[in-house]
N, C-alpha and C positions, 0 to 999 in steps of 0.2 A: 504494500500500500504506500502511496506517496502522500505528501503533507496535507493536501486538501481533501483527502478521503477518497480519491479516485483509485480504481484498481489497476495495477500495472498489467496483469495478465488478462487479456481480453477474451480468453476462451474459458469455458466452464464445462465440467463433466455433467451429463444429464442422461436420464432415461427417456427415450423418445420413440416415436414411430412416424413414418411418412406414408403409410398406407393402412387401411383398416383390415382387421382380421383377428386371429387368435393371439395368444401370448408370443408366438414365434415372430410376430412383426416388430417386437420391441428391440431396441438397440441401446447400447450404453457407450457413449463416446463424447468427444468434445464438440461443443457448439459455441457460436459467438455469444459472449456475455450480453445480457439485456441492457440496453441503454438506460442510464439514470437521468430522469428529467427533474425539473425543479421541485415537483410535488411528490417525489418518491424517495424511498430509501432502499439500499441494497442490504439484504440479509444473507449472511453466511449460515446455511442451514445445518443443524445438528441432528434433526429428526423430522421426517415427513410422513404423514399418514397415507395409507392406501385404502380407498373406498370403492364400493361397487360402481359409483359414478365413473371412476377411472377406467373400469372395465368397459362400461357402456360407451365411453368416449373412444376407447381403443377400437371398439367394434363398429363405430360410426353411427350410433343411435342417439348420442347426446351432443349438444352444442359444444363446439370447441373454440378456443381463443386463438385468433390469428390464422396464419397459413402454415402448411407443412414445412419443415418437420414439427410435429406437435409434441410438446412436453406435457405429461399428465400432472395431476396433483393440484390440490387447492389448500391443503392443510399442513401446518408444520410449526416448527420453532427453531430459534437460532439467535445469533447476535448481529446487531447492525454494524456494518463495516464501511458504509458510505451514506451520506445524507445529502439530498438535493438542496439547492441554494434557497428554495422557498420554504423549507421545513424547519420549524423551530420547536416542535414538540418532542422530537426524538434526538438522541445523541449516539455517537459512535461507541460501541461496546455494550449497549443496553440489550438485555434479553427481551425478546418479543415472541409472540405467537400470532398465528393468523389462521383463518378458516375459509376465506373466500379470495385467495390470491392465486390466480392461474399460473401454470408452468412451475409448480412447486417441486417437482421431482428432479431437482438439480442442486448442485453444490452451492449456488448463489441464486437468490430470487430477488427480482426488482418488484417492490411492493408499493402501491399507493400509500402514502403516509397515514391516511385516515382509515385504512383497513387493518392496521396492526393493533394488538392489545399488549399491554405490559404484563409480564409474567411475575407473580410473586415468588419469593425465594423458596418457599416450601413446595412449589410445583415444579418438578423436573421437566426437562425438555421432552423426554419420551412420553411422559404422562400427558403433557399438553398436546402433543401431536396425536395422541391416541384418543383424546377426549373432546377437543374443542368442537369439531364439526358435528359429530353425532350428539354431543351433549347439548349444544345450543339448539340443534334441530328438535330434540325431545322437549327442551324447555319451551320453545315457541309453540309447539303443538299443544302442550298442556296449558300454557298461560294465555295464548293469543287465539289460536284456531279453535281449541276445544273449550277453553275457559272453564276448566274443571273445578269442582268444589267438593267438599266432604259429602258423602252420601251418593254421589253420582255412580251409576253403573256404566262401566266402559269396557270395550273389547279392543285388545291390541293384537293385530296380526303380526306374524314373524316375531313373536315376543322374545325369543332368545337371540335375535340379531342385535347389531350394534345400537341402532336407535330404539328398537323394541325393548331391549333390556333396560335402558335408561328411562324410557317412557313408562314402563311398568313400575319401576322404583319411584319415580316422581309422582305418578298418579296415586300409588298406594300411600305415599307419605302425606298426601293431601287428605287422605281418608276416603278415597274412592274405592269402590268394589271393582277389582280388575279381573276380567275374564281374558284368558290368553290363548292364542293359537300358536302351535309349534308342531314341527313335522315328525319329531322322533321322541321316544320316551325320555331320553336323557335331556333333550331340550325342554320338554314339558316340565321335568323336574327342576331345571334351572329357572324356568318361569315362576314356579312356586316359590323357590328360594328368593326370588326378587320381589315377592309380595303379591303374586296373583292368588286369588282365592279359588279360582276354578280354571282348569286348563283342558284344552280339547285338541284332538287331531283334526286334520282337514276333512275328514269324512263326516258328512252330515252334521256339521258343527252348528248350522243355523237352528236346527230342531233342538239340539242340546242347549243352546243358549236360551231359546224361547221357553224351554221347559222349566227354566229357573224363574220365570216371571213373564211380564208382557214385552220383554225386549230390553235392550240397553239404551242408555241415553246417548252415548257416543261410540262410534266404531272408528278406529284409526286404521285406514286401509292403505297399505303400502304395496299391495299386489297388483291392483288395477283391474284385472280381469274378474275379480270377485265383487265388483261394485254392486251388482244386483243382489247377491247374497248378503252383503253388508247392509243394504237397505232393508232387506227382509228381517234382519236381526234387530232392527231398531224398534223401540217403542213408538207410539204416535207422538209426534213432536220432537223426535230425536234427530240426530244429524250424523252424517258420515263425513269425516275429514279424510280426504284422499290426498296423499302426499308422495306417492310412488307408483311405479308400474313395473315391478320386478317380474310379474307374470305376463306382461304385455299391456297394450293400451286398453283402458276401460271401455266397456260397451256403452252404446247410447242409452239414454233413459228418457222416458216419457214424463214431461213436467206435470201432466195431470195425475200421474201416479203419486207424485210427491204431494200435490195439493190435497188429495183425498185423505191422507193421514198426517198432514202438516209436517212432513219430513223434509230434510234439507241435505244438500251436498255442499261442503265447503272445500275449496281448494287450499292446499297447504304448500307454500313455497318459502323457503328460508330467506331468500334474497329480498322479499317484501319487507322484512323486519330488520335486516342489517342495512339500515339506510342512513345512520349517523354514527360518527366516531364515538360519541358519548354513550349511545345505547349499546354499541358493540362492546365497549369496555365494561359497561354495567352488566350486560348479560354474561360475559366471561367471569366477572368477579362473583356473581351470584352462583355460577356453576362451580367455581372452585370452593366457594363457601359451603355448598351442598356436599361436595366431596369431603371437606374437612369434618363436617357435621355427621357424616355417615349416612346422609339421606340417599346418596348415590354411591356407587363403588366404581373404581377404575376397572376397565376390562383387562382380561389376561392379554398381555402384549407379546407378540411374536415378532422378532426383528430379523431383517435381511439387510445385507449391504445393498446400497442402491444399485451397484453393478449386477446384483442377482435379482433384479426386479422381475425378470421373466418368470423365475421360479415362484416369486411372491404372488404374481398374478395368477399363476396356475393354482396355488394353494387357496387363494381367496375364491376362485371359481368352484372349488370343491365344496359342495353344500354341507359336507360334514364338518367343515372347519368352524370353530367357535372362538371368538376373541377379536383382537385387533392387530393388524399387521402394520408395523412401522418400519420404514426404510431409513437406513443410516448412511448418509453421504460419507465418502471415504477420503475426502481431501484433507490437507493439514488443518489443524484447528488453530 
């Protein structure tokens, strides 16, 4: 590094792809460093999260930032090594985390200054990289999209997944009665340990839910193709929060069918709520406070060197995997 914070080496090692496909399209090599503008900072990453969205982008079914070659990743942690001339909030050497900065699977990431969050000393970089994106997602689903309260009956799909696990814990901590869907006996047991009072397999789950009462107040649907079933599991006046399409695009619905029982469908998208630097930091702070208090727990973290990102993608695509994958850049610290 030279005196004004610029980086001498203009190349950066990154995990990237220039065509869509399976894990085999991924490459690890040097690419030109991202240009630092006046409103950005350069972060030397120490840990970056791997999420299903990264798989979908590699497959070509999610929106990507910029032109090929594409670098995946949106979530991570590290230290600031350069600061744009218009930035006065951050300083070189400060530890930061981020959850909505594209091209994160690299040794250095150019981040808009208003998208960073300060990390407290008691939250290590790997935990931050494993928790921020999924944790703030679960948080907005509970607080904003679902607006849960004690006594609500809710159903969480994919309850042992990254978001589902935290969503179950947060809802249960509020005093909601959580019904959980999970694909295997071990995953259903995990959902119980996270606070679910009832767990179901994906076979005939609507009938099982409705047998416990007149339906649930809220269904959190991350599968997409299950939208009709989610609506059928609602009580009159209930709502589905649809925030994913892991199983494929959701089917069309007849608005009149919603009107007849006063049911609703609410779309959930994190980027709607990450709209100000202050709210981004506040959400991260409350997430870390929940971790300290034991309201939520950190996931089991499996690490891979960034250079072995292909193997990491393959493992995440194995539906038997549970936990969070964090990639570790290998450049000098």
